[in-house]
N, C-alpha and C positions, 0 to 999 in steps of 0.2 A: 436544871428545872426546865421542865418541857413548856411547850407553848399554852397549853390547855391550863397548867397551873398559873402562870404569868396572866392568862386572862383572868382566870378567877381571883387572882389576888389584886391586880391594877386595873382592870378595866372599869369595875364598879365605881372606882374613886374618880375618874375623868370622864369627860363628854367622849362620845365615840370618834368626833372629828379631829380631836387631838393625838389620835393614835395612828402612826404607820409602822408597819412591819417590815424588815428588809431579811431576806434571806442571803447568807454568804455561807461559802464553803471555806472553812477556816484551817482545818486540818486534812492532810491527805494521808491515807493509809500507805503502806508499804504496797508496792505493785500496784499502785492506784490507776496506772494506765489499762492494766488489764480488767480492771473492776469497771472502768469507765468504758471499754470497748464494749462490755456488755450493756450497758447503761447510757446509751446515746442522750436522752433528756439532760442527765447530770453532766455528761462531758461537755455538752453545747451550753449548758448553764456556766460552768466553770470558763469556758472559753470566751464568752461574753463578760463575765465578772474581771478576767485578767485583763481584757481588752479594754474595759473601762477604766479600770485602775490604771492602767498604761498610759490611755488618753488624758487623764486628769493629773497624774502625777510625774510623768516621764516624757512625753510627747514633746513638748516645747524646749526639751533641751537636747534633742535627739541629733546626731549629723544628717544632713540632708540626704546623703547616698543610702543609709541606713533606714530612712523614713519612706524612702522611696521604694526600697525592696519591700519593705513590711506593707506598702500600699499594693503592690504588685501581688504579693501573697494573699492579700485580703480578696482582691479581685479576681484570683484564681479559685479561690475558695468559694467566694459568691457565685461563681459560675461555673463551678465543676462539672455540671452536668451539660454544658453548652459545647458543642463540637466546635473544632479549631476554625472552619470556616464559617461559622455562624455570624461572625462581624460583618460579612459580606452585605448582610442585609441591613438597610439604613435603620430599620424599626430598633434592632438589637445593637446598633453603635449608639444611638441616641440614649438608649437604657443605660448604656456603660458610662455615658458622659454624667 
C-alpha cells in the first residue's frame, strides 16, 4: 500500500497532529552498494539510519576499543574534506572538540 493510499484511508479519521511519518530502508536489493553509489542521498540516509539504530540498540554494550575506533572513523567521515594540517588552526581544533 502506497503513502497516498494510506493518507486517503486513515488521515481523515484522525487529527493531523496525531500523524508522524517515518521513512526506513527495510530491504536491500542484490548489489545495493552499486545502486547506492549512484544514489548518494539514499546511501547517506541509509548510513544515518544504521548509525541511529546502532546507537540506540548496541552502543552501550560495545567494547571501549571498538567504540573508540568507530568514533575515529566517524570523525574522519565528517571531516573528510579537511586537509591533514588543518587542525593546526585553533578554530578547527575547537570545532572538533
